[in-house]
PDB file of N, CA, C and O in Angstrom:
ATOM      1  N   ALA A   1     144.257  25.768-112.942  1.00  0.00           N
ATOM      2  CA  ALA A   1     144.686  24.721-111.831  1.00  0.00           C
ATOM      3  C   ALA A   1     143.772  25.196-110.442  1.00  0.00           C
ATOM      4  O   ALA A   1     144.224  24.556-109.493  1.00  0.00           O
ATOM      5  N   GLU A   2     142.799  25.972-110.053  1.00  0.00           N
ATOM      6  CA  GLU A   2     142.564  25.706-108.904  1.00  0.00           C
ATOM      7  C   GLU A   2     141.037  24.953-109.250  1.00  0.00           C
ATOM      8  O   GLU A   2     140.467  24.460-108.277  1.00  0.00           O
ATOM      9  N   GLU A   3     140.217  24.826-110.878  1.00  0.00           N
ATOM     10  CA  GLU A   3     139.211  23.946-110.761  1.00  0.00           C
ATOM     11  C   GLU A   3     139.390  22.590-111.142  1.00  0.00           C
ATOM     12  O   GLU A   3     138.478  21.769-111.241  1.00  0.00           O
ATOM     13  N   ALA A   4     140.579  22.385-111.351  1.00  0.00           N
ATOM     14  CA  ALA A   4     141.612  20.941-111.498  1.00  0.00           C
ATOM     15  C   ALA A   4     141.755  20.529-109.636  1.00  0.00           C
ATOM     16  O   ALA A   4     141.829  19.407-109.136  1.00  0.00           O
ATOM     17  N   LYS A   5     141.756  21.576-109.095  1.00  0.00           N
ATOM     18  CA  LYS A   5     142.078  21.288-107.376  1.00  0.00           C
ATOM     19  C   LYS A   5     141.104  20.674-107.015  1.00  0.00           C
ATOM     20  O   LYS A   5     141.089  19.466-106.780  1.00  0.00           O
ATOM     21  N   GLN A   6     139.656  21.853-106.879  1.00  0.00           N
ATOM     22  CA  GLN A   6     138.798  21.224-106.655  1.00  0.00           C
ATOM     23  C   GLN A   6     137.873  19.969-107.383  1.00  0.00           C
ATOM     24  O   GLN A   6     137.047  19.476-106.615  1.00  0.00           O
ATOM     25  N   ILE A   7     137.896  19.606-108.258  1.00  0.00           N
ATOM     26  CA  ILE A   7     137.575  18.523-109.380  1.00  0.00           C
ATOM     27  C   ILE A   7     138.596  17.160-108.291  1.00  0.00           C
ATOM     28  O   ILE A   7     138.120  16.107-107.866  1.00  0.00           O
ATOM     29  N   MET A   8     139.919  17.621-108.110  1.00  0.00           N
ATOM     30  CA  MET A   8     140.462  16.184-106.956  1.00  0.00           C
ATOM     31  C   MET A   8     140.067  16.021-105.586  1.00  0.00           C
ATOM     32  O   MET A   8     140.067  14.902-105.073  1.00  0.00           O
ATOM     33  N   ASP A   9     139.597  17.459-104.706  1.00  0.00           N
ATOM     34  CA  ASP A   9     138.970  17.198-103.370  1.00  0.00           C
ATOM     35  C   ASP A   9     137.718  17.161-103.690  1.00  0.00           C
ATOM     36  O   ASP A   9     137.089  17.584-102.720  1.00  0.00           O
ATOM     37  N   ILE A  10     136.985  16.866-104.580  1.00  0.00           N
ATOM     38  CA  ILE A  10     135.717  16.513-104.823  1.00  0.00           C
ATOM     39  C   ILE A  10     135.020  14.987-105.317  1.00  0.00           C
ATOM     40  O   ILE A  10     134.162  14.200-104.918  1.00  0.00           O
ATOM     41  N   GLU A  11     136.093  15.151-106.572  1.00  0.00           N
ATOM     42  CA  GLU A  11     135.265  13.786-107.315  1.00  0.00           C
ATOM     43  C   GLU A  11     135.989  12.852-106.766  1.00  0.00           C
ATOM     44  O   GLU A  11     136.741  12.862-105.792  1.00  0.00           O
ATOM     45  N   GLU A  12     135.549  11.716-107.804  1.00  0.00           N
ATOM     46  CA  GLU A  12     136.416  10.250-107.288  1.00  0.00           C
ATOM     47  C   GLU A  12     136.574   9.999-109.379  1.00  0.00           C
ATOM     48  O   GLU A  12     136.399  10.499-110.490  1.00  0.00           O
ATOM     49  N   GLY A  13     136.909   9.143-108.801  1.00  0.00           N
ATOM     50  CA  GLY A  13     137.098   8.061-110.124  1.00  0.00           C
ATOM     51  C   GLY A  13     137.801   9.021-111.124  1.00  0.00           C
ATOM     52  O   GLY A  13     137.016   9.104-112.069  1.00  0.00           O
ATOM     53  N   TYR A  14     138.957   9.833-111.400  1.00  0.00           N
ATOM     54  CA  TYR A  14     139.187  10.434-112.250  1.00  0.00           C
ATOM     55  C   TYR A  14     141.229  10.087-112.677  1.00  0.00           C
ATOM     56  O   TYR A  14     142.206   9.642-112.076  1.00  0.00           O
ATOM     57  N   ILE A  15     140.919  10.617-113.995  1.00  0.00           N
ATOM     58  CA  ILE A  15     142.898  10.576-113.947  1.00  0.00           C
ATOM     59  C   ILE A  15     143.755  11.197-113.967  1.00  0.00           C
ATOM     60  O   ILE A  15     143.947  11.498-115.145  1.00  0.00           O
ATOM     61  N   ILE A  16     144.473  11.629-113.350  1.00  0.00           N
ATOM     62  CA  ILE A  16     145.570  12.930-113.700  1.00  0.00           C
ATOM     63  C   ILE A  16     146.481  12.058-114.677  1.00  0.00           C
ATOM     64  O   ILE A  16     146.879  10.893-114.679  1.00  0.00           O
ATOM     65  N   LEU A  17     146.634  13.240-115.557  1.00  0.00           N
ATOM     66  CA  LEU A  17     147.690  12.705-116.077  1.00  0.00           C
ATOM     67  C   LEU A  17     148.857  13.327-116.482  1.00  0.00           C
ATOM     68  O   LEU A  17     148.570  14.482-116.796  1.00  0.00           O
ATOM     69  N   ASP A  18     150.142  13.089-116.637  1.00  0.00           N
ATOM     70  CA  ASP A  18     151.043  13.735-117.163  1.00  0.00           C
ATOM     71  C   ASP A  18     151.800  13.840-118.267  1.00  0.00           C
ATOM     72  O   ASP A  18     152.907  13.307-118.182  1.00  0.00           O
ATOM     73  N   VAL A  19     151.518  14.392-119.324  1.00  0.00           N
ATOM     74  CA  VAL A  19     152.465  14.281-120.634  1.00  0.00           C
ATOM     75  C   VAL A  19     153.816  14.812-120.482  1.00  0.00           C
ATOM     76  O   VAL A  19     154.330  14.566-121.573  1.00  0.00           O
ATOM     77  N   ARG A  20     154.488  15.265-119.924  1.00  0.00           N
ATOM     78  CA  ARG A  20     156.142  15.092-120.164  1.00  0.00           C
ATOM     79  C   ARG A  20     156.895  13.842-119.992  1.00  0.00           C
ATOM     80  O   ARG A  20     156.522  12.670-119.950  1.00  0.00           O
ATOM     81  N   MET A  21     157.637  14.195-119.936  1.00  0.00           N
ATOM     82  CA  MET A  21     158.692  13.185-120.173  1.00  0.00           C
ATOM     83  C   MET A  21     158.673  12.282-118.490  1.00  0.00           C
ATOM     84  O   MET A  21     158.334  12.672-117.373  1.00  0.00           O
ATOM     85  N   GLN A  22     159.290  10.741-119.070  1.00  0.00           N
ATOM     86  CA  GLN A  22     159.617  10.341-117.379  1.00  0.00           C
ATOM     87  C   GLN A  22     160.720  11.175-116.050  1.00  0.00           C
ATOM     88  O   GLN A  22     160.419  11.402-114.878  1.00  0.00           O
ATOM     89  N   GLU A  23     162.106  11.500-116.819  1.00  0.00           N
ATOM     90  CA  GLU A  23     162.545  12.273-116.431  1.00  0.00           C
ATOM     91  C   GLU A  23     161.596  13.588-115.677  1.00  0.00           C
ATOM     92  O   GLU A  23     161.254  13.085-114.606  1.00  0.00           O
ATOM     93  N   GLU A  24     161.182  14.611-115.715  1.00  0.00           N
ATOM     94  CA  GLU A  24     160.836  15.519-115.779  1.00  0.00           C
ATOM     95  C   GLU A  24     159.408  14.909-114.790  1.00  0.00           C
ATOM     96  O   GLU A  24     158.667  15.765-114.307  1.00  0.00           O
ATOM     97  N   TYR A  25     159.206  13.934-114.629  1.00  0.00           N
ATOM     98  CA  TYR A  25     158.037  13.415-113.579  1.00  0.00           C
ATOM     99  C   TYR A  25     158.919  13.118-112.805  1.00  0.00           C
ATOM    100  O   TYR A  25     158.821  13.838-111.812  1.00  0.00           O
ATOM    101  N   ASP A  26     159.864  12.329-112.718  1.00  0.00           N
ATOM    102  CA  ASP A  26     160.690  12.059-111.514  1.00  0.00           C
ATOM    103  C   ASP A  26     160.784  13.256-110.704  1.00  0.00           C
ATOM    104  O   ASP A  26     160.469  13.283-109.515  1.00  0.00           O
ATOM    105  N   GLN A  27     161.248  14.304-111.400  1.00  0.00           N
ATOM    106  CA  GLN A  27     161.905  15.465-110.361  1.00  0.00           C
ATOM    107  C   GLN A  27     160.446  15.969-109.683  1.00  0.00           C
ATOM    108  O   GLN A  27     160.503  15.947-108.454  1.00  0.00           O
ATOM    109  N   GLY A  28     159.806  16.192-109.950  1.00  0.00           N
ATOM    110  CA  GLY A  28     157.975  16.593-109.277  1.00  0.00           C
ATOM    111  C   GLY A  28     156.889  16.471-110.196  1.00  0.00           C
ATOM    112  O   GLY A  28     156.832  16.758-111.391  1.00  0.00           O
ATOM    113  N   HIS A  29     155.705  15.807-109.117  1.00  0.00           N
ATOM    114  CA  HIS A  29     154.621  15.898-110.326  1.00  0.00           C
ATOM    115  C   HIS A  29     153.710  15.995-109.061  1.00  0.00           C
ATOM    116  O   HIS A  29     154.120  16.073-107.903  1.00  0.00           O
ATOM    117  N   ILE A  30     152.288  15.976-109.509  1.00  0.00           N
ATOM    118  CA  ILE A  30     151.032  15.971-108.836  1.00  0.00           C
ATOM    119  C   ILE A  30     150.750  15.270-108.172  1.00  0.00           C
ATOM    120  O   ILE A  30     150.918  14.321-108.939  1.00  0.00           O
ATOM    121  N   PRO A  31     150.280  14.633-106.920  1.00  0.00           N
ATOM    122  CA  PRO A  31     150.162  13.535-106.106  1.00  0.00           C
ATOM    123  C   PRO A  31     149.163  12.449-106.892  1.00  0.00           C
ATOM    124  O   PRO A  31     148.012  12.846-107.075  1.00  0.00           O
ATOM    125  N   GLY A  32     149.517  11.072-107.387  1.00  0.00           N
ATOM    126  CA  GLY A  32     148.504  10.683-107.933  1.00  0.00           C
ATOM    127  C   GLY A  32     148.567  10.682-109.048  1.00  0.00           C
ATOM    128  O   GLY A  32     147.485  10.223-109.414  1.00  0.00           O
ATOM    129  N   ALA A  33     149.362  10.983-110.199  1.00  0.00           N
ATOM    130  CA  ALA A  33     149.677  11.238-111.589  1.00  0.00           C
ATOM    131  C   ALA A  33     150.017  10.332-111.898  1.00  0.00           C
ATOM    132  O   ALA A  33     150.889   9.699-111.303  1.00  0.00           O
ATOM    133  N   ILE A  34     149.336   9.894-113.126  1.00  0.00           N
ATOM    134  CA  ILE A  34     149.941   8.944-113.873  1.00  0.00           C
ATOM    135  C   ILE A  34     151.089   9.833-115.000  1.00  0.00           C
ATOM    136  O   ILE A  34     150.897  11.026-115.233  1.00  0.00           O
ATOM    137  N   VAL A  35     151.987   9.247-115.481  1.00  0.00           N
ATOM    138  CA  VAL A  35     152.884   9.593-116.494  1.00  0.00           C
ATOM    139  C   VAL A  35     152.650   8.791-118.148  1.00  0.00           C
ATOM    140  O   VAL A  35     153.135   7.736-118.557  1.00  0.00           O
ATOM    141  N   ILE A  36     151.945   9.530-118.674  1.00  0.00           N
ATOM    142  CA  ILE A  36     152.496   9.587-120.561  1.00  0.00           C
ATOM    143  C   ILE A  36     153.250   9.986-121.249  1.00  0.00           C
ATOM    144  O   ILE A  36     152.631  10.952-121.696  1.00  0.00           O
ATOM    145  N   SER A  37     154.165   9.997-121.713  1.00  0.00           N
ATOM    146  CA  SER A  37     155.336  11.189-122.879  1.00  0.00           C
ATOM    147  C   SER A  37     154.067  11.414-123.974  1.00  0.00           C
ATOM    148  O   SER A  37     153.306  10.630-124.541  1.00  0.00           O
ATOM    149  N   HIS A  38     154.248  13.082-123.985  1.00  0.00           N
ATOM    150  CA  HIS A  38     153.269  13.314-125.157  1.00  0.00           C
ATOM    151  C   HIS A  38     154.240  12.728-126.489  1.00  0.00           C
ATOM    152  O   HIS A  38     153.767  13.375-127.422  1.00  0.00           O
ATOM    153  N   GLU A  39     155.030  12.098-126.910  1.00  0.00           N
ATOM    154  CA  GLU A  39     155.519  11.832-127.641  1.00  0.00           C
ATOM    155  C   GLU A  39     154.926  10.122-127.868  1.00  0.00           C
ATOM    156  O   GLU A  39     155.046   9.520-128.934  1.00  0.00           O
ATOM    157  N   GLU A  40     154.161   9.432-126.383  1.00  0.00           N
ATOM    158  CA  GLU A  40     154.279   8.320-126.709  1.00  0.00           C
ATOM    159  C   GLU A  40     152.496   7.909-125.989  1.00  0.00           C
ATOM    160  O   GLU A  40     152.244   6.840-125.433  1.00  0.00           O
ATOM    161  N   ILE A  41     151.504   9.013-126.185  1.00  0.00           N
ATOM    162  CA  ILE A  41     150.291   9.074-126.103  1.00  0.00           C
ATOM    163  C   ILE A  41     149.432   8.359-126.656  1.00  0.00           C
ATOM    164  O   ILE A  41     148.481   7.832-126.079  1.00  0.00           O
ATOM    165  N   ALA A  42     149.881   8.225-128.649  1.00  0.00           N
ATOM    166  CA  ALA A  42     149.220   7.545-129.578  1.00  0.00           C
ATOM    167  C   ALA A  42     149.595   5.879-129.171  1.00  0.00           C
ATOM    168  O   ALA A  42     148.679   5.065-129.288  1.00  0.00           O
ATOM    169  N   GLU A  43     150.543   5.547-128.838  1.00  0.00           N
ATOM    170  CA  GLU A  43     150.864   4.206-128.607  1.00  0.00           C
ATOM    171  C   GLU A  43     150.517   3.875-127.091  1.00  0.00           C
ATOM    172  O   GLU A  43     150.730   2.673-126.932  1.00  0.00           O
ATOM    173  N   LYS A  44     150.120   4.393-126.053  1.00  0.00           N
ATOM    174  CA  LYS A  44     150.243   4.284-125.092  1.00  0.00           C
ATOM    175  C   LYS A  44     148.538   4.271-124.521  1.00  0.00           C
ATOM    176  O   LYS A  44     147.921   3.564-123.724  1.00  0.00           O
ATOM    177  N   ALA A  45     148.221   5.316-125.293  1.00  0.00           N
ATOM    178  CA  ALA A  45     146.749   5.739-124.442  1.00  0.00           C
ATOM    179  C   ALA A  45     145.688   4.407-124.239  1.00  0.00           C
ATOM    180  O   ALA A  45     145.567   3.916-123.116  1.00  0.00           O
ATOM    181  N   GLU A  46     145.302   4.129-124.833  1.00  0.00           N
ATOM    182  CA  GLU A  46     144.415   2.498-124.954  1.00  0.00           C
ATOM    183  C   GLU A  46     144.562   1.731-123.883  1.00  0.00           C
ATOM    184  O   GLU A  46     143.765   1.361-123.021  1.00  0.00           O
ATOM    185  N   GLU A  47     146.561   1.399-124.190  1.00  0.00           N
ATOM    186  CA  GLU A  47     146.966   0.520-123.322  1.00  0.00           C
ATOM    187  C   GLU A  47     146.500   0.711-121.222  1.00  0.00           C
ATOM    188  O   GLU A  47     145.831  -0.068-120.542  1.00  0.00           O
ATOM    189  N   VAL A  48     147.181   2.011-120.790  1.00  0.00           N
ATOM    190  CA  VAL A  48     146.944   2.602-119.795  1.00  0.00           C
ATOM    191  C   VAL A  48     145.377   3.473-119.749  1.00  0.00           C
ATOM    192  O   VAL A  48     144.639   3.123-118.827  1.00  0.00           O
ATOM    193  N   LEU A  49     145.059   4.132-120.311  1.00  0.00           N
ATOM    194  CA  LEU A  49     144.020   4.776-120.452  1.00  0.00           C
ATOM    195  C   LEU A  49     142.246   3.918-120.370  1.00  0.00           C
ATOM    196  O   LEU A  49     141.380   4.589-120.932  1.00  0.00           O
ATOM    197  N   THR A  50     141.771   2.624-119.761  1.00  0.00           N
ATOM    198  CA  THR A  50     141.322   1.967-120.942  1.00  0.00           C
ATOM    199  C   THR A  50     139.901   2.009-120.991  1.00  0.00           C
ATOM    200  O   THR A  50     139.177   1.224-121.603  1.00  0.00           O
ATOM    201  N   ASP A  51     139.445   3.299-120.077  1.00  0.00           N
ATOM    202  CA  ASP A  51     137.750   4.054-119.968  1.00  0.00           C
ATOM    203  C   ASP A  51     137.643   5.162-120.597  1.00  0.00           C
ATOM    204  O   ASP A  51     137.963   6.210-120.035  1.00  0.00           O
ATOM    205  N   LYS A  52     137.034   5.142-122.259  1.00  0.00           N
ATOM    206  CA  LYS A  52     137.336   6.258-122.855  1.00  0.00           C
ATOM    207  C   LYS A  52     136.305   7.005-122.279  1.00  0.00           C
ATOM    208  O   LYS A  52     135.675   7.679-123.093  1.00  0.00           O
ATOM    209  N   ASP A  53     135.864   7.102-120.833  1.00  0.00           N
ATOM    210  CA  ASP A  53     134.183   8.200-120.596  1.00  0.00           C
ATOM    211  C   ASP A  53     135.233   8.638-119.265  1.00  0.00           C
ATOM    212  O   ASP A  53     134.952   9.639-118.605  1.00  0.00           O
ATOM    213  N   GLN A  54     136.094   8.054-119.032  1.00  0.00           N
ATOM    214  CA  GLN A  54     136.512   8.056-117.647  1.00  0.00           C
ATOM    215  C   GLN A  54     137.303   9.859-117.865  1.00  0.00           C
ATOM    216  O   GLN A  54     137.867  10.316-118.860  1.00  0.00           O
ATOM    217  N   LEU A  55     136.950  10.738-116.060  1.00  0.00           N
ATOM    218  CA  LEU A  55     136.980  12.126-116.472  1.00  0.00           C
ATOM    219  C   LEU A  55     139.181  12.153-116.615  1.00  0.00           C
ATOM    220  O   LEU A  55     139.704  12.075-115.503  1.00  0.00           O
ATOM    221  N   ILE A  56     140.014  12.233-117.602  1.00  0.00           N
ATOM    222  CA  ILE A  56     140.737  12.330-117.396  1.00  0.00           C
ATOM    223  C   ILE A  56     141.493  13.969-117.608  1.00  0.00           C
ATOM    224  O   ILE A  56     141.427  14.552-118.691  1.00  0.00           O
ATOM    225  N   LEU A  57     142.173  14.541-116.433  1.00  0.00           N
ATOM    226  CA  LEU A  57     142.637  15.771-116.393  1.00  0.00           C
ATOM    227  C   LEU A  57     143.891  15.057-116.518  1.00  0.00           C
ATOM    228  O   LEU A  57     144.281  14.027-115.967  1.00  0.00           O
ATOM    229  N   VAL A  58     144.730  16.237-117.812  1.00  0.00           N
ATOM    230  CA  VAL A  58     145.784  16.541-118.570  1.00  0.00           C
ATOM    231  C   VAL A  58     146.968  17.968-118.156  1.00  0.00           C
ATOM    232  O   VAL A  58     146.561  19.117-118.329  1.00  0.00           O
ATOM    233  N   TYR A  59     148.069  17.775-117.743  1.00  0.00           N
ATOM    234  CA  TYR A  59     148.706  18.808-117.970  1.00  0.00           C
ATOM    235  C   TYR A  59     149.909  18.064-118.114  1.00  0.00           C
ATOM    236  O   TYR A  59     149.939  16.854-118.339  1.00  0.00           O
ATOM    237  N   CYS A  60     151.422  19.188-117.914  1.00  0.00           N
ATOM    238  CA  CYS A  60     152.450  19.401-118.214  1.00  0.00           C
ATOM    239  C   CYS A  60     153.974  20.321-117.530  1.00  0.00           C
ATOM    240  O   CYS A  60     154.362  20.700-116.425  1.00  0.00           O
ATOM    241  N   ARG A  61     154.262  20.345-118.368  1.00  0.00           N
ATOM    242  CA  ARG A  61     155.074  21.569-117.356  1.00  0.00           C
ATOM    243  C   ARG A  61     154.826  23.071-117.360  1.00  0.00           C
ATOM    244  O   ARG A  61     154.888  23.771-116.350  1.00  0.00           O
ATOM    245  N   SER A  62     154.446  23.648-118.994  1.00  0.00           N
ATOM    246  CA  SER A  62     154.072  24.815-119.126  1.00  0.00           C
ATOM    247  C   SER A  62     152.650  24.728-119.657  1.00  0.00           C
ATOM    248  O   SER A  62     152.463  25.851-120.125  1.00  0.00           O
ATOM    249  N   GLY A  63     151.930  24.263-119.778  1.00  0.00           N
ATOM    250  CA  GLY A  63     150.673  24.351-120.560  1.00  0.00           C
ATOM    251  C   GLY A  63     151.131  23.792-122.452  1.00  0.00           C
ATOM    252  O   GLY A  63     150.079  23.559-123.046  1.00  0.00           O
ATOM    253  N   ARG A  64     151.735  23.686-122.893  1.00  0.00           N
ATOM    254  CA  ARG A  64     151.652  23.708-124.254  1.00  0.00           C
ATOM    255  C   ARG A  64     151.587  22.400-124.596  1.00  0.00           C
ATOM    256  O   ARG A  64     151.032  22.059-125.641  1.00  0.00           O
ATOM    257  N   ARG A  65     152.304  21.276-123.520  1.00  0.00           N
ATOM    258  CA  ARG A  65     152.426  19.433-124.511  1.00  0.00           C
ATOM    259  C   ARG A  65     150.938  19.368-124.043  1.00  0.00           C
ATOM    260  O   ARG A  65     150.229  18.692-124.788  1.00  0.00           O
ATOM    261  N   SER A  66     150.488  19.773-123.263  1.00  0.00           N
ATOM    262  CA  SER A  66     148.942  18.671-122.643  1.00  0.00           C
ATOM    263  C   SER A  66     147.573  19.800-123.895  1.00  0.00           C
ATOM    264  O   SER A  66     146.352  19.954-123.856  1.00  0.00           O
ATOM    265  N   LYS A  67     148.339  20.157-124.536  1.00  0.00           N
ATOM    266  CA  LYS A  67     147.074  20.202-125.582  1.00  0.00           C
ATOM    267  C   LYS A  67     147.279  18.879-126.170  1.00  0.00           C
ATOM    268  O   LYS A  67     146.479  18.587-127.058  1.00  0.00           O
ATOM    269  N   ILE A  68     147.992  18.189-125.934  1.00  0.00           N
ATOM    270  CA  ILE A  68     147.876  16.747-126.226  1.00  0.00           C
ATOM    271  C   ILE A  68     146.183  16.091-126.019  1.00  0.00           C
ATOM    272  O   ILE A  68     145.634  15.081-126.460  1.00  0.00           O
ATOM    273  N   ALA A  69     145.775  17.083-125.237  1.00  0.00           N
ATOM    274  CA  ALA A  69     143.971  16.350-125.311  1.00  0.00           C
ATOM    275  C   ALA A  69     143.610  15.987-126.364  1.00  0.00           C
ATOM    276  O   ALA A  69     143.025  14.919-126.546  1.00  0.00           O
ATOM    277  N   GLU A  70     143.928  16.908-127.351  1.00  0.00           N
ATOM    278  CA  GLU A  70     143.103  17.362-128.214  1.00  0.00           C
ATOM    279  C   GLU A  70     143.357  15.659-129.598  1.00  0.00           C
ATOM    280  O   GLU A  70     142.652  15.360-130.561  1.00  0.00           O
ATOM    281  N   ALA A  71     144.497  15.029-129.104  1.00  0.00           N
ATOM    282  CA  ALA A  71     144.827  13.833-130.397  1.00  0.00           C
ATOM    283  C   ALA A  71     144.191  12.789-128.947  1.00  0.00           C
ATOM    284  O   ALA A  71     143.778  11.661-129.217  1.00  0.00           O
ATOM    285  N   LEU A  72     144.160  13.412-127.061  1.00  0.00           N
ATOM    286  CA  LEU A  72     142.969  11.792-126.721  1.00  0.00           C
ATOM    287  C   LEU A  72     141.350  11.704-126.934  1.00  0.00           C
ATOM    288  O   LEU A  72     140.589  10.849-126.480  1.00  0.00           O
ATOM    289  N   VAL A  73     141.048  12.808-127.737  1.00  0.00           N
ATOM    290  CA  VAL A  73     139.943  12.802-128.192  1.00  0.00           C
ATOM    291  C   VAL A  73     139.483  12.425-129.625  1.00  0.00           C
ATOM    292  O   VAL A  73     138.528  11.793-130.077  1.00  0.00           O
ATOM    293  N   GLU A  74     140.744  13.184-130.249  1.00  0.00           N
ATOM    294  CA  GLU A  74     140.873  11.915-131.486  1.00  0.00           C
ATOM    295  C   GLU A  74     141.121  10.381-131.276  1.00  0.00           C
ATOM    296  O   GLU A  74     141.203   9.629-132.248  1.00  0.00           O
ATOM    297  N   LEU A  75     141.206  10.061-130.352  1.00  0.00           N
ATOM    298  CA  LEU A  75     141.174   8.335-129.978  1.00  0.00           C
ATOM    299  C   LEU A  75     140.353   8.093-129.620  1.00  0.00           C
ATOM    300  O   LEU A  75     140.287   6.875-129.456  1.00  0.00           O
ATOM    301  N   GLY A  76     139.238   8.771-129.247  1.00  0.00           N
ATOM    302  CA  GLY A  76     137.932   8.493-128.537  1.00  0.00           C
ATOM    303  C   GLY A  76     137.458   8.522-127.151  1.00  0.00           C
ATOM    304  O   GLY A  76     136.452   8.077-126.599  1.00  0.00           O
ATOM    305  N   TYR A  77     138.798   9.381-126.632  1.00  0.00           N
ATOM    306  CA  TYR A  77     138.572   9.185-125.460  1.00  0.00           C
ATOM    307  C   TYR A  77     137.370  10.718-125.433  1.00  0.00           C
ATOM    308  O   TYR A  77     137.436  11.659-126.224  1.00  0.00           O
ATOM    309  N   THR A  78     136.309  10.554-124.243  1.00  0.00           N
ATOM    310  CA  THR A  78     135.561  11.678-123.838  1.00  0.00           C
ATOM    311  C   THR A  78     135.524  13.014-122.998  1.00  0.00           C
ATOM    312  O   THR A  78     135.443  14.013-123.713  1.00  0.00           O
ATOM    313  N   ASN A  79     135.551  13.169-122.130  1.00  0.00           N
ATOM    314  CA  ASN A  79     136.001  13.834-121.307  1.00  0.00           C
ATOM    315  C   ASN A  79     137.304  14.000-120.611  1.00  0.00           C
ATOM    316  O   ASN A  79     137.490  13.210-119.685  1.00  0.00           O
ATOM    317  N   ILE A  80     137.945  14.586-120.781  1.00  0.00           N
ATOM    318  CA  ILE A  80     139.283  15.060-121.247  1.00  0.00           C
ATOM    319  C   ILE A  80     139.318  17.023-120.557  1.00  0.00           C
ATOM    320  O   ILE A  80     138.623  17.863-121.130  1.00  0.00           O
ATOM    321  N   ARG A  81     140.104  17.364-119.483  1.00  0.00           N
ATOM    322  CA  ARG A  81     140.200  18.626-119.391  1.00  0.00           C
ATOM    323  C   ARG A  81     141.340  18.539-119.113  1.00  0.00           C
ATOM    324  O   ARG A  81     141.788  17.686-118.347  1.00  0.00           O
ATOM    325  N   GLU A  82     141.993  19.392-119.676  1.00  0.00           N
ATOM    326  CA  GLU A  82     143.659  19.758-120.075  1.00  0.00           C
ATOM    327  C   GLU A  82     143.669  21.117-118.688  1.00  0.00           C
ATOM    328  O   GLU A  82     142.687  21.811-118.425  1.00  0.00           O
ATOM    329  N   PHE A  83     144.356  21.163-118.329  1.00  0.00           N
ATOM    330  CA  PHE A  83     144.634  22.456-116.802  1.00  0.00           C
ATOM    331  C   PHE A  83     146.386  22.677-116.771  1.00  0.00           C
ATOM    332  O   PHE A  83     147.138  22.844-115.811  1.00  0.00           O
ATOM    333  N   GLY A  84     146.650  22.603-118.164  1.00  0.00           N
ATOM    334  CA  GLY A  84     148.004  23.889-118.182  1.00  0.00           C
ATOM    335  C   GLY A  84     149.272  23.207-117.667  1.00  0.00           C
ATOM    336  O   GLY A  84     149.344  21.994-117.861  1.00  0.00           O
ATOM    337  N   GLY A  85     150.261  23.802-117.051  1.00  0.00           N
ATOM    338  CA  GLY A  85     151.741  23.327-116.708  1.00  0.00           C
ATOM    339  C   GLY A  85     151.748  23.073-115.056  1.00  0.00           C
ATOM    340  O   GLY A  85     150.842  23.533-114.362  1.00  0.00           O
ATOM    341  N   ILE A  86     152.752  22.368-114.539  1.00  0.00           N
ATOM    342  CA  ILE A  86     153.307  22.080-113.418  1.00  0.00           C
ATOM    343  C   ILE A  86     153.896  23.642-112.542  1.00  0.00           C
ATOM    344  O   ILE A  86     153.900  24.125-111.410  1.00  0.00           O
ATOM    345  N   ASN A  87     154.309  23.945-113.826  1.00  0.00           N
ATOM    346  CA  ASN A  87     154.995  26.059-113.501  1.00  0.00           C
ATOM    347  C   ASN A  87     153.802  26.500-112.946  1.00  0.00           C
ATOM    348  O   ASN A  87     154.116  26.916-111.831  1.00  0.00           O
ATOM    349  N   ASP A  88     152.376  26.669-113.137  1.00  0.00           N
ATOM    350  CA  ASP A  88     151.631  27.589-112.809  1.00  0.00           C
ATOM    351  C   ASP A  88     150.591  26.493-111.357  1.00  0.00           C
ATOM    352  O   ASP A  88     149.452  26.640-110.912  1.00  0.00           O
ATOM    353  N   TRP A  89     151.339  25.799-111.142  1.00  0.00           N
ATOM    354  CA  TRP A  89     150.901  24.477-110.124  1.00  0.00           C
ATOM    355  C   TRP A  89     150.882  25.276-108.341  1.00  0.00           C
ATOM    356  O   TRP A  89     151.887  25.275-107.630  1.00  0.00           O
ATOM    357  N   PRO A  90     149.819  25.761-108.002  1.00  0.00           N
ATOM    358  CA  PRO A  90     150.642  26.481-107.096  1.00  0.00           C
ATOM    359  C   PRO A  90     150.538  25.237-104.830  1.00  0.00           C
ATOM    360  O   PRO A  90     150.873  25.411-103.658  1.00  0.00           O
ATOM    361  N   TYR A  91     149.745  24.037-105.849  1.00  0.00           N
ATOM    362  CA  TYR A  91     149.505  23.123-104.547  1.00  0.00           C
ATOM    363  C   TYR A  91     150.384  21.814-104.962  1.00  0.00           C
ATOM    364  O   TYR A  91     151.116  21.701-105.945  1.00  0.00           O
ATOM    365  N   GLU A  92     150.087  20.774-103.857  1.00  0.00           N
ATOM    366  CA  GLU A  92     151.676  19.753-103.772  1.00  0.00           C
ATOM    367  C   GLU A  92     151.817  18.960-104.593  1.00  0.00           C
ATOM    368  O   GLU A  92     151.039  18.097-105.000  1.00  0.00           O
ATOM    369  N   VAL A  93     153.048  19.264-104.950  1.00  0.00           N
ATOM    370  CA  VAL A  93     153.583  18.255-105.614  1.00  0.00           C
ATOM    371  C   VAL A  93     154.485  16.948-105.213  1.00  0.00           C
ATOM    372  O   VAL A  93     155.231  17.274-104.289  1.00  0.00           O
ATOM    373  N   GLU A  94     154.640  15.814-105.527  1.00  0.00           N
ATOM    374  CA  GLU A  94     155.015  14.925-105.361  1.00  0.00           C
ATOM    375  C   GLU A  94     156.160  14.572-105.964  1.00  0.00           C
ATOM    376  O   GLU A  94     155.934  14.452-107.169  1.00  0.00           O
ATOM    377  N   ARG A  95     157.976  14.211-105.541  1.00  0.00           N
ATOM    378  CA  ARG A  95     159.362  13.732-105.988  1.00  0.00           C
ATOM    379  C   ARG A  95     159.286  11.951-106.088  1.00  0.00           C
ATOM    380  O   ARG A  95     160.280  11.310-106.429  1.00  0.00           O
TER     381      ARG A  95
END
């Protein structure tokens, strides 16, 4: 979480990807995050995440579903960083 926050504070042009369900996202998410549920990643990734070389920071609730980052690599994405779950996120959350 700390490394991801540093990237968010310093870098530009990245995407924060929440792979939880829409209902979970609506209850609270990292500011600026977009949601594509882990169940829909194969169908929606290329439509929403058009630049396969863009930095994508992936998280979920506890860190288990964010392992979906491996599926993104299989789809050809080259710059994926999984940083666990929102349960361990000590920074700002929006609702």
